[in-house]
N, C-alpha and C positions, 0 to 999 in steps of 0.2 A: 504493500500500500504506500503510495507516494505521499509526500508531505501535503499536497493540495487536498487529497481525500481526507487525510487526518484532520486538517483544519476545518473542512466542511462538516465532518462528523462531530467535532468538538463544538462547533457553532450550533449545530442542530440540537445537541444535548443541552447546551446552555439555554437555548430558546425554549425547549420543552420544560426545563426546570423553572425558567422565568414565568412561563405561562401558568404552571401549577402554583407557583408562589403567589402571583398576583390574583389568581382565582381564589386561593385560600384566604388572602387578605380581604378580597371582596366579600366572600361568603361570611367571613368572621365579622366584618364591619356591619353587614346587614343583620347579623344575629345579635349584635350588641343592642342593649336598650337605647332608646332615643337620648336619654340623659347622658349616657356614656359617650355619645358622639359630640356633646357640647364640651368644648375645652376652654380653659382660661376664665371661667365664670365662678366667682367666689360665692360660697354659701348655697350651693345647689341642693344640699341635703335638707329635707324638711325639718323644721324645728317644732312642729305641732303634730298632734295625733289626728290623723284623718284617714278615712277609707277611700277618699277620692282617688281616681285614676288620673295621674298627671301625664301619662304617656302621650296623649293627644296634644298636650301643651308643648312638650319638647319636640314632638314630631313637626308641629307647626313652626316651631323655632328653627329647626333644621331645614325645612322646606324653604323658609324665607331666605336662609343663608345660601341655599343652592339655586333658587330660581328668581328671587326678586332682584331686579336691576338696581334698586335703590338700597339694598341691604347694607352696603358699606357706609352709607350716609347716616345711618341710625346706629348709635352706640348701643352696646348691650345694656347699659344702665338706663338709657332712654326707653328701651323695650320693657325693662322691668317696671319702670314708672307707668308705662302705658298699660301693662298687665294689672298693676295695682289699681289704676283708675277704673279699669273694667271690672275688677273685683268689687270695688265700692259701688259701681254702677249697677251691679247685679242686685243690690238691695232695693233698687227702684225707689229710693228715698231722696227727694230733691234737696233735703237739708244735710245730706251726708256727701262729702266730697273729699277727694285726695288732692293734695297740693305737693308738687315736687319742690325741691329747695328754692328754685327761682320764684315760683308762684308764692311760696310761703313767705319769702323775704318781702315781696311786693305787698302781700296782705299785712304783714307786720308794720311796714312803712305807712300803709293806709290807716290802720287802726291807731298808730302812734300819733297821727295828726296831720300829715301832709303828703301829697303826691301830685303828679301832673295828669290832668284829665278834665272832665266836665263837671264833676261834683254831684253825683247821685248814687244812691244805693240801688242795686238791682237784684232780682232773684227770679226763680222759676215758679210760676203760679198757674195751675191747670195746664201744665206742659207748655206754657207760653212765657217768653222772657218779659218780665214786668218790672216797672219802676216801683221800688219800695217807697222811696222818698228822695226828692232833691234836697241837697244841703243848702243851708242858708247862705245867701250872698255868693252864689257860685254861677258859672256860665249856664248850667242846666236850669237853675231857678229863673235866671234872667231871660232865658229863651222860652220860658213858659212850660217847661216839663212839670208834670204833676204826678202825685202818688197814684198808682193804679194804671198809668199809661202802659199799654202793651207795645213793646218794641218789635216790629215785624221785620225790619231790615236795618242793618248797620252799613252805611254807604250802599254798595250794590249787593251785599251778602244777605241772603235770607236767614233769619235766626231760628227757623224751625229745626229742632233737634240740637241746637247749639247749647253747650253747657255754659254756666256762668263765667268760669275762668277764661274760656276762649272769648266770650263776649267782652269781658273786661279788657283783655289785651287789644281787641279791635277798637274799643271806644277810647282807650287811653292813647296818648301820643305826645309829640313834642308841643311845647307851648307855642301858641300862635297858629297852629294848624287847625283845620276844620273837619269835623265829622258830621255826616248827615244821618239822622235817625228818622226812619219812617215809623210813625206811631199811630195807634188806634186808641181812641178814648170813648168812653160811654157818652152817647149823644152825637158822635160823629157819624156822618153818612158814609164816609170813605176815609181811608188812611191819609195822614198828612205828613209831609216832610218838614223836619225842623233841623236847621243848620246850627251847629254849636261850635264856637271857637274854643279850643282847649286852653287851659291856663293852669298855673300852680294853685292847687287846692289846699288851703289851710282849713282843716275841719274845725268849725266852731264847736265848743264844748258846752259852755254854760253862760247864761245871762241871769241877772236877778235885779229886782226893783221893788221898792215899797210904793204901792199905788196910793193916790190921794184918798181912796176909800178905806185905807187901813189894811189892805190885803197885800201880803208879801208874795211875790210871784218868782218862782225859780223855773227858768226854761232850760231844760237839759237837751242838748242836740244829739249827743252820742255818748255811749259808755266807753270812751277811749281810755288810753293808758293814764291820762292825768285827770280823769273824771272824778275819782274819789277825793283827790286833793282839792280840786276846785269846788266840789260839792260841800266839803267841810268848811271852806271859806264862806260859801253862801249861807250855810247853816249858822255860822258864827254871826254873820250880818243879821240873819233873821232873829237870832236870840237877843241881839242888841236893839232890835227895831221897836220893841215895846208893843208888838201885836202878837196875837195867838192864831191869826188867820193866815193859812198858807195854801198856795196852789203850786203843785208840782206838775209842770206842763211837759208831757212826754209825747205830744203830738208830732207825728212824722219823725220820731226818733227811731232809727233803724237798728239800734242795739250796739253790741260790742262785747266787752269782756264780761264773762259770767261773774268773776270775782267783784267787779265794780257793782253789778246788780245786787249781790249779797251785801256788800258794804253799805250801799245807799239804803237798802231796806232796813239795815240794822239801826238806822237813826230813828225808826218809827216802830219797830217791833221789839217786844221784850226778848231778853237774852234766851237762846235756846229754841225760840219759835222757828218752825220750819219755813224757809224761804222758798226752796225748790228742791225737788227730788228727781234725780236721774234714775230711770228705770232701764236696766239692761236686759230684762227678761229672766226667766227661771229664778225669780226671787232675788236677783242681784240688784241692789240699789245703792245709791250714794246720796246722802242727805246733806244739804247745805243749810245751816241754821244761822239765825240772827246772832250777831256778836254783842247785841244788847248795849249799845252806847247809851240808851236810856235818856237821851236829851229831850225827846219830844213824844212821849207816850201818854201824857196826861194833859187835859184841858186844851187840846189842840183841835181847832176847826180846820179840817184838812180836806183838800180836793185833789184828786189825781186826774189829769186829762190825757186821754189817748184817742187815736183815730185809726183809720185803715193803714196809715203809714208807720204805726208804732209796731215794732217787731222785736223778736229776740229778747234781749235784756229788758226792754221796756215792758214786754208782756209779763216777764218774770216779776218785776217790781209791782206792776199793777195787780197781777194775780195774787201775789203775796199779801198785798193790802186787802184785797177782796176776801180772801180766805180767812183773814184775821178779824172776823166779826164786822166786816165792812159790807156796805150794800152797793149794788151796781144799778145805775140808771142808764137807759139808752135814749138818745135823742137823735134826730135826723142827721146831725153833723158830727157828733162825737159821743164818747162814752164818759160818764162821770162817776167817780168814786167819792164817797164822803162818809165820815164816821157817824156812828150812833143813829143811823137812819135819817139824818138831817140832810136831805137832798138839795143840791144846788144845780143851777143851770148856767150855761154860758153860750154866747153866740159869736 
Protein backbone atom coordinates (compact mmCIF):
# COMPACT_ATOMS: atom_id res chain seq x y z
CA UNK A 1 0.00 0.00 0.00
CA UNK A 2 1.52 3.25 -1.07
CA UNK A 3 1.63 6.40 1.03
CA UNK A 4 -1.25 8.02 -0.85
CA UNK A 5 -3.62 5.19 0.02
CA UNK A 6 -2.51 5.25 3.66
CA UNK A 7 -3.21 8.96 3.86
CA UNK A 8 -6.68 8.53 2.30
CA UNK A 9 -7.48 5.70 4.72
CA UNK A 10 -6.37 7.73 7.72
CA UNK A 11 -8.45 10.68 6.60
CA UNK A 12 -11.48 8.43 6.17
CA UNK A 13 -11.04 7.05 9.66
CA UNK A 14 -10.72 10.54 11.10
CA UNK A 15 -13.87 11.67 9.28
CA UNK A 16 -15.86 8.69 10.58
CA UNK A 17 -14.67 9.33 14.14
CA UNK A 18 -15.50 13.03 13.80
CA UNK A 19 -19.00 12.24 12.50
CA UNK A 20 -19.71 9.92 15.41
CA UNK A 21 -18.24 12.45 17.87
CA UNK A 22 -20.40 15.36 16.69
CA UNK A 23 -23.42 13.08 16.44
CA UNK A 24 -22.86 12.11 20.05
CA UNK A 25 -22.51 15.73 21.06
CA UNK A 26 -25.72 16.59 19.22
CA UNK A 27 -27.68 13.76 20.80
CA UNK A 28 -26.26 14.53 24.22
CA UNK A 29 -27.12 18.21 23.87
CA UNK A 30 -30.71 17.48 22.90
CA UNK A 31 -31.09 15.09 25.80
CA UNK A 32 -29.98 17.71 28.31
CA UNK A 33 -32.70 19.62 30.10
CA UNK A 34 -33.42 23.08 28.74
CA UNK A 35 -31.97 24.73 31.84
CA UNK A 36 -28.67 22.89 31.34
CA UNK A 37 -28.35 24.58 27.96
CA UNK A 38 -28.43 28.01 29.59
CA UNK A 39 -24.91 29.13 30.41
CA UNK A 40 -23.58 32.06 32.38
CA UNK A 41 -26.83 32.91 34.18
CA UNK A 42 -26.52 33.30 37.95
CA UNK A 43 -29.18 31.92 40.28
CA UNK A 44 -30.92 29.52 37.90
CA UNK A 45 -31.76 27.05 40.65
CA UNK A 46 -35.17 27.72 42.24
CA UNK A 47 -35.20 29.12 45.76
CA UNK A 48 -38.84 28.31 46.44
CA UNK A 49 -40.80 25.11 46.72
CA UNK A 50 -43.08 24.68 43.73
CA UNK A 51 -44.44 21.88 41.58
CA UNK A 52 -44.57 24.12 38.50
CA UNK A 53 -42.82 22.83 35.37
CA UNK A 54 -40.29 25.45 34.22
CA UNK A 55 -39.05 23.46 31.23
CA UNK A 56 -41.24 25.47 28.84
CA UNK A 57 -39.76 28.71 30.22
CA UNK A 58 -36.19 27.61 29.58
CA UNK A 59 -37.16 26.14 26.22
CA UNK A 60 -38.55 29.53 25.20
CA UNK A 61 -35.37 31.17 26.48
CA UNK A 62 -33.21 28.94 24.27
CA UNK A 63 -35.46 29.33 21.23
CA UNK A 64 -35.07 33.09 21.56
CA UNK A 65 -31.29 32.65 21.61
CA UNK A 66 -31.39 30.41 18.55
CA UNK A 67 -33.96 32.12 16.34
CA UNK A 68 -34.64 35.71 17.38
CA UNK A 69 -32.68 38.24 15.26
CA UNK A 70 -32.81 40.69 18.20
CA UNK A 71 -31.69 38.23 20.88
CA UNK A 72 -28.29 39.84 21.31
CA UNK A 73 -29.85 43.27 21.83
CA UNK A 74 -31.62 42.16 25.00
CA UNK A 75 -29.50 41.30 28.01
CA UNK A 76 -30.21 38.26 30.12
CA UNK A 77 -31.07 40.53 33.05
CA UNK A 78 -33.59 42.45 30.95
CA UNK A 79 -35.24 39.15 30.06
CA UNK A 80 -35.45 38.26 33.74
CA UNK A 81 -37.09 41.62 34.51
CA UNK A 82 -39.55 41.02 31.68
CA UNK A 83 -40.38 37.59 33.08
CA UNK A 84 -40.95 39.04 36.56
CA UNK A 85 -43.23 41.69 35.06
CA UNK A 86 -45.23 38.94 33.40
CA UNK A 87 -45.34 37.02 36.68
CA UNK A 88 -46.84 40.00 38.47
CA UNK A 89 -49.18 40.59 35.52
CA UNK A 90 -50.57 37.07 35.98
CA UNK A 91 -52.24 38.36 39.15
CA UNK A 92 -54.51 40.52 36.96
CA UNK A 93 -54.30 43.14 39.70
CA UNK A 94 -54.00 46.73 38.35
CA UNK A 95 -52.50 47.82 41.69
CA UNK A 96 -49.62 45.34 41.64
CA UNK A 97 -46.65 46.15 39.42
CA UNK A 98 -42.97 45.26 39.09
CA UNK A 99 -40.42 48.02 38.67
CA UNK A 100 -36.92 47.37 37.44
CA UNK A 101 -34.11 49.42 39.06
CA UNK A 102 -34.45 52.27 36.54
CA UNK A 103 -38.21 52.53 36.99
CA UNK A 104 -37.86 52.24 40.76
CA UNK A 105 -35.37 55.12 40.82
CA UNK A 106 -37.74 57.29 38.75
CA UNK A 107 -40.61 56.46 41.12
CA UNK A 108 -38.52 57.35 44.17
CA UNK A 109 -37.58 60.67 42.59
CA UNK A 110 -41.23 61.40 41.91
CA UNK A 111 -42.47 60.56 45.38
CA UNK A 112 -39.55 62.49 46.87
CA UNK A 113 -40.98 65.62 45.32
CA UNK A 114 -39.70 66.54 41.86
CA UNK A 115 -39.31 65.26 38.29
CA UNK A 116 -39.70 66.47 34.71
CA UNK A 117 -43.10 65.87 33.16
CA UNK A 118 -46.63 67.30 33.01
CA UNK A 119 -47.72 66.93 36.65
CA UNK A 120 -50.49 64.39 37.04
CA UNK A 121 -51.05 61.02 38.68
CA UNK A 122 -52.35 58.26 36.41
CA UNK A 123 -53.58 54.71 36.89
CA UNK A 124 -55.60 51.98 35.21
CA UNK A 125 -59.32 52.02 35.91
CA UNK A 126 -61.69 49.60 34.20
CA UNK A 127 -58.76 48.58 31.94
CA UNK A 128 -58.41 52.18 30.73
CA UNK A 129 -55.52 54.56 31.41
CA UNK A 130 -57.09 57.23 33.63
CA UNK A 131 -56.03 60.44 35.34
CA UNK A 132 -56.18 60.04 39.12
CA UNK A 133 -55.53 63.72 39.72
CA UNK A 134 -53.59 66.63 38.21
CA UNK A 135 -51.13 68.20 40.64
CA UNK A 136 -51.53 71.78 41.77
CA UNK A 137 -49.93 74.50 39.62
CA UNK A 138 -48.57 72.12 37.00
CA UNK A 139 -48.78 72.08 33.18
CA UNK A 140 -51.44 69.36 33.37
CA UNK A 141 -53.68 71.41 35.65
CA UNK A 142 -53.19 74.55 33.58
CA UNK A 143 -54.01 72.64 30.38
CA UNK A 144 -57.36 71.63 31.84
CA UNK A 145 -56.70 67.99 32.73
CA UNK A 146 -59.20 66.71 35.30
CA UNK A 147 -59.51 63.77 37.63
CA UNK A 148 -61.25 60.91 35.83
CA UNK A 149 -60.11 61.87 32.33
CA UNK A 150 -59.50 58.77 30.22
CA UNK A 151 -56.25 58.91 28.21
CA UNK A 152 -56.92 57.20 24.89
CA UNK A 153 -53.70 58.19 23.10
CA UNK A 154 -50.28 59.55 24.01
CA UNK A 155 -49.09 61.42 20.94
CA UNK A 156 -49.83 58.88 18.18
CA UNK A 157 -49.74 55.77 20.41
CA UNK A 158 -52.99 54.13 21.49
CA UNK A 159 -52.98 53.37 25.22
CA UNK A 160 -55.15 50.25 25.09
CA UNK A 161 -53.26 47.52 26.92
CA UNK A 162 -50.49 49.93 27.94
CA UNK A 163 -49.29 49.58 31.54
CA UNK A 164 -48.78 52.58 33.77
CA UNK A 165 -44.98 52.47 33.78
CA UNK A 166 -44.74 52.57 29.99
CA UNK A 167 -47.31 55.35 29.87
CA UNK A 168 -45.29 57.39 32.35
CA UNK A 169 -42.16 57.00 30.23
CA UNK A 170 -44.07 58.22 27.17
CA UNK A 171 -45.64 61.21 28.94
CA UNK A 172 -42.45 62.37 30.62
CA UNK A 173 -39.69 64.06 28.67
CA UNK A 174 -37.35 66.99 28.50
CA UNK A 175 -38.44 70.37 29.78
CA UNK A 176 -39.98 72.51 27.05
CA UNK A 177 -41.08 69.63 24.83
CA UNK A 178 -44.74 68.94 24.07
CA UNK A 179 -46.84 65.83 24.56
CA UNK A 180 -50.31 65.48 23.07
CA UNK A 181 -52.90 63.55 25.07
CA UNK A 182 -56.16 62.41 23.51
CA UNK A 183 -58.63 62.29 26.37
CA UNK A 184 -62.27 61.40 26.82
CA UNK A 185 -64.33 62.88 29.63
CA UNK A 186 -67.85 62.35 30.87
CA UNK A 187 -70.04 64.76 28.93
CA UNK A 188 -67.81 64.74 25.84
CA UNK A 189 -69.37 63.64 22.56
CA UNK A 190 -65.97 62.71 21.17
CA UNK A 191 -62.34 62.58 22.38
CA UNK A 192 -60.34 65.79 22.59
CA UNK A 193 -56.63 66.43 22.04
CA UNK A 194 -54.81 68.41 24.74
CA UNK A 195 -51.25 69.61 24.14
CA UNK A 196 -49.12 69.98 27.27
CA UNK A 197 -45.63 71.48 27.49
CA UNK A 198 -43.43 69.52 29.87
CA UNK A 199 -41.73 71.27 32.76
CA UNK A 200 -39.92 70.56 36.04
CA UNK A 201 -42.59 69.36 38.46
CA UNK A 202 -42.14 70.28 42.11
CA UNK A 203 -44.83 68.30 43.82
CA UNK A 204 -46.67 70.49 46.35
CA UNK A 205 -47.17 68.81 49.68
CA UNK A 206 -49.15 70.94 52.09
CA UNK A 207 -50.83 74.33 52.60
CA UNK A 208 -52.66 75.57 55.69
CA UNK A 209 -54.61 78.64 56.74
CA UNK A 210 -56.91 79.93 59.46
CA UNK A 211 -60.04 81.16 57.71
CA UNK A 212 -61.99 84.25 58.90
CA UNK A 213 -64.79 81.95 60.07
CA UNK A 214 -62.44 80.35 62.61
CA UNK A 215 -61.90 77.10 60.70
CA UNK A 216 -58.32 75.91 60.26
CA UNK A 217 -57.81 74.20 56.89
CA UNK A 218 -54.94 71.85 56.07
CA UNK A 219 -54.70 70.99 52.38
CA UNK A 220 -52.50 67.91 51.83
CA UNK A 221 -51.59 67.38 48.18
CA UNK A 222 -49.57 64.17 48.47
CA UNK A 223 -48.13 61.74 51.02
CA UNK A 224 -44.58 62.37 49.87
CA UNK A 225 -41.33 61.78 51.74
CA UNK A 226 -41.58 65.10 53.62
CA UNK A 227 -45.34 64.99 54.25
CA UNK A 228 -45.08 63.88 57.89
CA UNK A 229 -42.68 66.71 58.80
CA UNK A 230 -44.78 69.37 57.06
CA UNK A 231 -47.98 67.99 58.56
CA UNK A 232 -46.46 68.21 62.04
CA UNK A 233 -45.64 71.87 61.36
CA UNK A 234 -49.22 72.42 60.23
CA UNK A 235 -50.60 70.78 63.36
CA UNK A 236 -48.37 72.99 65.50
CA UNK A 237 -49.88 76.03 63.80
CA UNK A 238 -53.36 74.61 64.35
CA UNK A 239 -52.64 74.05 68.06
CA UNK A 240 -51.58 77.69 68.38
CA UNK A 241 -54.50 79.05 66.34
CA UNK A 242 -56.98 79.13 69.21
CA UNK A 243 -59.64 77.14 67.33
CA UNK A 244 -60.83 73.55 67.61
CA UNK A 245 -62.34 73.45 64.11
CA UNK A 246 -60.23 71.61 61.56
CA UNK A 247 -60.70 70.58 57.93
CA UNK A 248 -58.25 68.07 56.45
CA UNK A 249 -58.61 68.44 52.70
CA UNK A 250 -57.48 65.31 50.83
CA UNK A 251 -59.39 66.01 47.62
CA UNK A 252 -57.45 64.94 44.52
CA UNK A 253 -54.62 63.68 46.72
CA UNK A 254 -53.27 60.63 44.85
CA UNK A 255 -51.51 59.16 47.91
CA UNK A 256 -47.91 58.15 48.49
CA UNK A 257 -46.07 56.50 51.36
CA UNK A 258 -48.05 54.15 53.60
CA UNK A 259 -45.95 55.18 56.60
CA UNK A 260 -46.99 58.81 56.05
CA UNK A 261 -50.66 57.76 56.12
CA UNK A 262 -50.13 55.92 59.41
CA UNK A 263 -48.21 58.86 60.90
CA UNK A 264 -50.85 61.43 59.95
CA UNK A 265 -53.67 59.23 61.22
CA UNK A 266 -51.82 58.98 64.53
CA UNK A 267 -52.54 62.64 65.26
CA UNK A 268 -56.25 61.84 65.56
CA UNK A 269 -56.52 58.21 66.66
CA UNK A 270 -55.72 56.81 70.12
CA UNK A 271 -52.53 54.81 70.42
CA UNK A 272 -52.92 51.20 69.26
CA UNK A 273 -56.00 51.91 67.16
CA UNK A 274 -55.90 50.09 63.81
CA UNK A 275 -55.16 52.40 60.88
CA UNK A 276 -54.97 49.79 58.13
CA UNK A 277 -54.50 46.04 57.77
CA UNK A 278 -52.67 44.36 54.92
CA UNK A 279 -54.26 41.00 54.12
CA UNK A 280 -52.01 38.55 52.28
CA UNK A 281 -54.52 35.68 52.29
CA UNK A 282 -54.42 32.39 54.21
CA UNK A 283 -54.79 34.33 57.44
CA UNK A 284 -51.53 36.24 56.95
CA UNK A 285 -51.96 39.90 57.87
CA UNK A 286 -49.90 42.90 58.88
CA UNK A 287 -51.55 45.50 61.06
CA UNK A 288 -50.48 49.15 61.17
CA UNK A 289 -51.61 50.92 64.34
CA UNK A 290 -51.82 54.51 65.48
CA UNK A 291 -48.74 55.79 67.26
CA UNK A 292 -51.05 57.75 69.52
CA UNK A 293 -49.60 61.22 69.40
CA UNK A 294 -52.73 62.18 71.36
CA UNK A 295 -52.72 65.81 70.35
CA UNK A 296 -56.16 66.05 68.81
CA UNK A 297 -58.41 63.26 70.07
CA UNK A 298 -60.78 65.32 72.24
CA UNK A 299 -63.04 68.35 71.71
CA UNK A 300 -62.14 68.43 68.03
CA UNK A 301 -64.65 69.43 65.38
CA UNK A 302 -63.08 67.68 62.45
CA UNK A 303 -63.97 67.22 58.79
CA UNK A 304 -62.07 65.18 56.20
CA UNK A 305 -62.74 65.96 52.54
CA UNK A 306 -62.15 63.44 49.75
CA UNK A 307 -63.31 63.07 46.15
CA UNK A 308 -62.85 60.76 43.18
CA UNK A 309 -59.21 61.82 42.86
CA UNK A 310 -58.37 60.81 46.43
CA UNK A 311 -56.51 57.51 46.29
CA UNK A 312 -54.12 55.21 48.08
CA UNK A 313 -52.88 56.81 51.31
CA UNK A 314 -55.75 59.34 51.20
CA UNK A 315 -58.26 56.49 51.28
CA UNK A 316 -56.39 54.89 54.16
CA UNK A 317 -56.55 58.04 56.30
CA UNK A 318 -60.20 58.74 55.47
CA UNK A 319 -61.12 55.09 56.04
CA UNK A 320 -59.32 55.03 59.38
CA UNK A 321 -61.26 58.10 60.50
CA UNK A 322 -64.53 56.59 59.31
CA UNK A 323 -63.96 53.29 61.09
CA UNK A 324 -63.10 55.07 64.32
CA UNK A 325 -66.73 55.88 65.22
CA UNK A 326 -66.98 58.53 62.55
CA UNK A 327 -69.87 58.97 60.15
CA UNK A 328 -69.78 59.31 56.38
CA UNK A 329 -71.95 61.61 54.30
CA UNK A 330 -72.13 61.61 50.50
CA UNK A 331 -72.84 64.77 48.52
CA UNK A 332 -72.94 65.23 44.73
CA UNK A 333 -69.40 66.62 44.61
CA UNK A 334 -67.47 65.09 47.51
CA UNK A 335 -67.51 62.90 50.58
CA UNK A 336 -67.42 64.39 54.04
CA UNK A 337 -66.38 62.86 57.33
CA UNK A 338 -67.17 64.45 60.65
CA UNK A 339 -67.07 63.32 64.29
CA UNK A 340 -69.91 62.44 66.62
CA UNK A 341 -72.55 62.46 63.88
CA UNK A 342 -72.28 66.24 63.45
CA UNK A 343 -72.43 66.41 59.66
CA UNK A 344 -71.07 69.32 57.68
CA UNK A 345 -71.28 70.23 54.01
CA UNK A 346 -69.03 72.13 51.67
CA UNK A 347 -69.33 73.26 48.05
